[in-house]
C-alpha positions in Angstrom: 0.4 -13.3 -6.8 0.0 -15.9 -9.3 -2.3 -19.4 -8.9 -0.1 -21.9 -8.5 -3.2 -24.4 -9.2 -3.2 -22.1 -12.9 0.6 -22.4 -13.2 0.4 -26.2 -12.7 -2.5 -26.8 -15.5 -1.1 -24.5 -18.1 2.8 -23.7 -17.8 3.3 -23.0 -21.3 0.4 -20.0 -21.0 2.4 -19.0 -17.8 5.8 -18.5 -19.4 4.3 -16.9 -22.7 2.7 -14.1 -20.5 5.9 -13.6 -19.0 7.9 -13.9 -22.3 5.4 -10.9 -23.1 6.9 -8.6 -20.5 10.4 -9.7 -21.8 11.2 -12.1 -19.2 12.6 -15.4 -18.6 10.2 -18.4 -18.3 9.9 -19.7 -15.1 7.2 -22.0 -15.0 10.0 -25.1 -14.5 11.2 -23.7 -11.4 7.9 -22.7 -9.8 6.8 -26.1 -10.6 10.1 -28.5 -9.2 9.5 -26.3 -6.2 6.1 -27.3 -5.7 6.2 -30.5 -6.2 9.3 -30.6 -3.6 6.8 -28.9 -1.1 3.9 -31.2 -1.7 6.2 -34.3 -1.5 7.1 -33.0 1.9 3.8 -32.1 2.8 2.5 -36.2 2.2 5.6 -37.2 3.7 4.6 -35.9 6.8 1.3 -36.3 6.6 2.3 -40.2 5.7 4.8 -40.2 9.0 1.8 -38.4 11.2 -0.6 -41.1 10.4 2.4 -43.7 11.4 2.9 -42.2 14.4 -0.9 -41.8 15.4 -1.5 -45.9 14.6 2.1 -46.3 16.7 0.5 -44.3 19.5 -2.9 -46.5 19.3 -0.8 -49.7 19.8 0.9 -48.7 23.0 -2.2 -48.5 24.6 -3.2 -52.2 23.5 0.5 -53.1 24.6 -0.1 -51.3 28.5 -3.4 -53.1 28.5 -1.9 -56.4 27.7 0.8 -56.0 29.9 3.2 -56.4 27.7 6.3 -53.9 29.2 8.5 -54.8 26.5 6.6 -53.8 23.5 4.9 -50.9 25.4 8.9 -49.2 26.0 9.8 -50.3 21.9 6.3 -48.6 20.8 7.0 -45.6 23.0 10.6 -45.0 21.9 9.0 -45.5 18.1 6.7 -43.1 18.6 8.9 -40.5 20.0 11.2 -41.1 17.4 8.5 -40.4 14.7 7.5 -37.6 16.4 10.8 -35.7 16.0 10.5 -36.9 12.5 7.2 -35.5 11.7 8.3 -32.2 13.2 10.9 -32.0 11.1 9.0 -32.8 7.7 6.8 -30.1 8.7 9.3 -27.7 9.3 11.0 -28.2 5.9 7.6 -28.3 4.5 6.9 -25.2 5.9 10.2 -23.7 4.7 9.4 -24.9 1.1 6.0 -23.3 1.5 7.6 -20.1 2.3 10.6 -20.3 -0.9 7.7 -20.9 -3.3 5.3 -18.1 -2.0 8.7 -15.6 -2.1 9.2 -16.9 -5.5 5.2 -16.3 -6.9 5.2 -12.4 -4.7 8.1 -11.8 -7.0 6.8 -12.7 -10.3 5.0 -9.5 -12.1 1.3 -10.0 -13.4 0.6 -11.4 -16.7 -0.8 -8.6 -19.1 -4.0 -8.5 -20.9 -4.0 -10.2 -23.9 -5.0 -6.5 -25.6 -1.8 -4.9 -24.3 0.6 -4.1 -26.9 3.8 -6.1 -27.3 7.0 -3.8 -26.8 10.2 -2.9 -25.3 10.3 0.4 -23.3 8.2 3.4 -23.2 9.0 4.1 -27.0 6.7 1.3 -28.1 3.5 2.9 -26.0 0.3 3.0 -27.9 -1.3 6.7 -28.2 -4.8 6.3 -28.0 -6.0 10.0 -27.4 -5.3 13.5 -27.9 -7.0 16.0 -26.4 -7.2 20.0 -26.2 -5.0 22.8 -27.8 -1.5 23.4 -27.2 -0.9 27.1 -26.0 1.0 29.4 -28.7 3.3 31.5 -27.4 5.2 35.1 -28.6 8.0 34.2 -26.6 9.7 31.2 -25.8 8.3 29.3 -22.7 9.7 29.1 -19.4 9.8 26.0 -17.3 7.9 26.2 -14.1 10.8 27.4 -11.9 11.8 29.6 -14.0 8.8 32.0 -14.7 8.8 35.4 -12.6 5.8 35.0 -10.7 7.0 31.7 -9.5 10.4 31.3 -9.1 10.7 33.1 -5.5 8.0 31.1 -4.0 9.3 27.6 -5.5 12.3 27.5 -3.1 14.6 24.6 -3.6 17.7 25.8 -1.5 15.8 26.1 1.7 14.2 22.9 1.4 17.8 21.4 0.7 19.0 22.8 4.0 16.6 21.4 5.5 16.0 18.0 3.8 18.4 17.5 1.0 18.0 17.4 -2.7 14.8 16.2 -4.4 12.8 18.5 -1.7 10.9 21.6 -2.7 9.5 25.1 -0.2 6.7 26.1 -1.4 5.4 29.6 -0.4 3.1 32.1 -0.8 0.3 32.0 -3.8 2.0 29.1 -5.3 1.6 26.9 -2.4 -2.2 28.3 -2.2 -2.5 27.3 -5.7 -0.8 23.9 -5.3 -3.6 23.1 -2.3 -6.4 24.9 -4.8 -5.8 22.1 -7.1 -5.6 19.2 -4.6 -9.2 20.5 -3.3 -10.9 20.8 -6.8 -9.7 17.3 -7.6 -11.0 16.3 -4.3 -14.5 17.7 -4.9 -14.6 16.6 -8.6 -14.2 13.1 -7.5 -16.6 13.1 -4.6 -19.5 15.7 -6.2 -19.2 14.6 -10.4 -17.6 11.1 -10.1 -18.9 9.1 -7.4 -16.2 8.2 -5.2 -16.0 8.2 -1.5 -13.2 10.7 0.2 -11.2 8.8 2.4 -8.4 10.5 4.9 -5.8 7.5 5.1 -2.7 6.7 7.4 0.6 7.3 5.2 2.2 5.1 7.9 1.2 1.3 7.2 2.7 -2.2 7.7 4.7 -4.4 5.9 1.4 -6.7 5.4 0.2 -3.6 3.2 3.0 -3.2 1.4 3.4 -6.7 0.3 -0.3 -7.0 -0.1 -0.6 -4.4 -2.5 2.4 -5.7 -4.3 5.1 -3.1 -3.4 7.2 -5.7 -1.1 9.1 -8.0 -1.5 10.6 -6.7 -5.0 10.3 -2.9 -4.3 11.7 -2.5 -0.8 14.5 0.3 -2.0 12.2 2.1 -3.7 9.9 3.4 -0.5 11.4 4.4 2.8 10.8 2.8 5.9 10.7 4.0 9.4 13.2 2.8 12.4 10.1 0.7 13.8 9.2 -0.9 10.8 6.1 1.3 9.2 6.5 2.0 5.8 5.6 5.9 4.4 3.1 5.1 1.2 4.4 5.9 -1.8 1.3 6.4 -2.6 -2.5 6.3 -0.9 -3.2 2.9 -3.5 -1.9 1.1 -0.7 -4.0 1.9 2.8 -7.1 2.2 0.4 -6.6 -0.8 -1.4 -5.4 -2.5 1.7 -8.6 -1.6 3.4 -10.2 -4.8 2.1 -7.8 -7.1 2.8 -9.3 -10.7 4.5 -12.9 -9.5 4.0 -15.0 -11.4 2.3 -18.0 -8.9 0.7 -21.0 -9.0 -0.4 -21.5 -8.8 -4.3 -24.1 -6.3 -3.2 -21.4 -3.9 -1.9 -19.6 -4.0 -5.0 -18.2 -1.7 -6.3 -16.4 -0.2 -3.9 -15.0 3.7 -4.9 -12.7 5.4 -3.0 -10.4 8.7 -3.4 -7.4 10.4 -1.0 -5.5 13.2 -1.1 -2.0 12.3 0.9 1.4 13.0 1.0 3.5 10.3 -0.8 7.1 9.0 -0.5 9.5 7.5 -3.0 13.2 7.1 -2.7 13.6 7.2 -6.7 16.3 4.8 -5.9 16.7 3.9 -10.1 16.4 7.6 -11.3 19.8 9.3 -10.4 20.4 12.1 -12.6 16.8 11.8 -14.2 14.4 14.8 -14.1 16.3 16.6 -11.6 15.3 20.2 -12.6 12.8 21.8 -11.0 9.6 19.8 -8.8 9.1 17.0 -11.1 10.5 14.1 -9.2 10.5 14.5 -5.6 11.0 12.4 -2.4 7.7 13.7 -1.2 4.8 14.9 -3.3 1.2 15.2 -2.8 -1.4 12.9 -5.2 -5.2 12.6 -5.5 -5.7 9.0 -5.8 -8.7 6.7 -6.8 -9.2 3.1 -6.1 -12.0 0.9 -7.1 -12.3 -2.6 -5.6 -14.8 -4.6 -8.5 -16.7 -7.8 -9.2 -14.3 -9.5 -12.1 -16.8 -9.1 -14.8 -16.6 -5.1 -14.6 -13.1 -4.3 -14.1 -11.9 -3.2 -17.8 -15.3 -1.1 -18.2 -14.2 0.5 -14.6 -10.8 1.3 -16.2 -12.0 3.0 -18.6 -14.6 4.6 -15.9 -11.4 5.7 -13.8 -9.7 6.9 -16.9 -12.3 9.5 -17.6 -12.0 10.5 -14.1 -8.7 11.6 -14.6 -8.9 13.1 -17.9 -12.0 15.2 -16.7 -9.4 16.9 -14.7 -7.1 18.1 -17.0 -10.4 18.8 -19.1 -11.7 20.9 -16.5 -8.4 22.8 -16.1 -8.0 23.5 -20.2 -4.6 21.5 -19.8 -3.8 19.4 -23.1 -2.7 16.0 -23.0 -2.8 12.7 -24.6 -3.4 9.2 -23.4 -1.2 6.1 -24.3 -1.4 2.2 -23.0 1.3 1.0 -21.9 3.1 -1.8 -24.0 4.3 -5.0 -22.2 7.8 -4.2 -21.4 6.7 -0.8 -20.0 3.7 -1.7 -17.4 4.6 -2.0 -13.4 4.9 -5.3 -12.0 1.5 -5.1 -10.3 -0.5 -4.3 -13.3 -2.4 -6.3 -15.6 -3.4 -3.2 -18.0 -2.2 0.4 -17.9 -3.0 3.7 -19.2 -0.7 7.0 -18.9 -2.2 10.5 -19.3 0.5 12.8 -20.0 -0.1 16.5 -19.7 1.9 19.3 -22.0 4.3 21.1 -20.4 5.4 23.7 -23.0 8.3 25.0 -21.0 9.7 21.3 -22.2 8.2 21.2 -24.8 7.1 17.7 -24.2 4.5 15.6 -22.7 4.6 14.6 -19.2 2.8 11.6 -17.4 1.0 13.0 -14.9 -1.8 10.3 -14.3 -1.6 6.2 -14.4 -4.5 4.3 -14.4 -3.8 0.4 -13.6 -6.1 -2.6 -13.2 -4.3 -5.5 -11.4 -7.2 -8.0 -11.8 -7.2 -10.3 -9.2 -3.2 -10.1 -8.5 -3.5 -8.0 -5.3 -6.2 -9.6 -4.0 -5.0 -13.1 -4.2 -1.8 -11.4 -1.8 -4.0 -10.1 0.4 -7.2 -12.8 0.1 -10.0 -9.9 -0.4 -12.9 -11.9 -1.8 -16.8 -11.5 -2.4 -19.7 -13.7 -1.9 -21.9 -14.1 -5.4 -25.2 -13.1 -5.2 -26.5 -16.2 -6.8 -24.8 -18.8 -4.4 -20.8 -20.4 -4.7 -17.4 -20.2 -3.2 -16.3 -16.8 -2.7 -14.3 -15.2 -5.6 -11.6 -12.9 -5.7 -12.5 -9.3 -6.2 -10.2 -7.0 -8.8 -8.8 -4.4 -7.6 -7.8 -0.7 -10.0 -5.8 2.5 -9.0 -5.4 5.2 -10.5 -3.7 9.1 -10.1 -6.5 11.6 -10.2 -4.1 13.3 -9.9 -0.5 14.0 -9.0 -0.9 17.6 -7.6 2.3 19.0 -8.0 2.9 17.7 -11.3 -0.4 19.5 -12.5 1.2 22.5 -10.7 4.1 22.5 -13.1 1.2 21.9 -15.9 -1.1 24.9 -15.1 1.9 27.2 -14.5 3.9 26.6 -17.8 0.4 26.5 -20.0 -0.5 29.6 -18.3 2.6 31.7 -18.3 2.7 35.0 -20.1 5.3 37.2 -21.6 5.4 39.5 -18.4 6.4 36.7 -15.7 2.5 36.8 -14.7 0.4 33.4 -15.3 -2.8 33.3 -16.1 -4.9 30.3 -13.9 -7.6 28.3 -15.2 -11.4 29.5 -14.3 -12.2 26.2 -12.7 -9.9 27.2 -9.7 -11.6 30.7 -8.9 -13.8 29.2 -5.9 -10.6 28.0 -4.6 -8.9 31.3 -5.0 -11.3 33.8 -3.9 -12.1 34.4 -7.6 -8.2 35.3 -8.2 -7.0 34.0 -11.3 -3.9 35.5 -12.3 -0.5 35.0 -10.5 1.5 38.2 -11.0 4.7 38.3 -12.2 5.6 39.6 -8.3 4.0 36.2 -7.2 0.7 38.0 -6.1 -2.6 36.7 -6.6 -4.5 39.2 -8.4 
């Protein structure tokens, strides 16, 4: 959410920030509505003052025994009361319109975010690892002999429809092992606090984390009003909604492994092969609540945490900073980590690490009290995948595939797989 006072003070800077995202100038529309709202509030306050003065005069008229004046004033107060109520209702309606308008405007990009229109303009900032070399044509994950029978799309479609998968046997265990490995690494080595969070949340939580009102069609809502989380960023971040924290409590660093749900409303016909883009998937999420002075450094720290997972697994990756035209709605700056998937001969996004600045904190009124005194300030919030479990499974299977249809698994998973690091061509762990 943008600060209306900042827009009033520097509308040109506000429009320039939106222009970097490729959006139209909106300051005139915002300020016009703001002026109407403020004028109506002032008129209501003036009418209320008149009503109060007339109400006092009623008492004086009655004390003097002036019945005619008493009745005139009483009628005037009643009329003014209705006028005040109508003005207050109009002011509330204008305030709601302004809030809704501001809630639909994306965050301003940081000054160092590269300009661009789409993913082709993203800037590569790091490349890590060696891509595996094969003496055969590498297959996609669902085509590998040891995987195919255990990655059942047909049965999942019978149960739930398209874009679902039923994982079985050893492949299901590898998937679970990856999630456990990620959580343990983030807790034991990266200092995050593990949270077992709800996956059903209220409107307020979705709104506070900028998923509503603009992107409701991208998520699923139950018949009794709860939303299925698109990521545990929502419950983790919203856990500090309405709080005024002590500065000494910052930073707050959390991680959670949850199911995630997305309708993929705008992705018809895109990435339909395999389990790359599903309606239901699992993700290990990282969320940080920090002092504004530390948010840029925290983003770098979180990026390192996510990259470290791939490095421990020996998966080659590259990191890109998203351009202004490719960033998410609430992001101030985003880094994407893309894992190498040889079956497609390309890099695929496996994590996004974003800082939102105070954008989400304003929406959910999350503040902290400066240690040196002064007015409470908004915290900064950050989120990042650490990692998407299903996509990590894809990368592990495709990078470790062998000519005979078996898969060599990363040594980092040995403690979670009983020391067995081969998925045989028959789909067994050995």
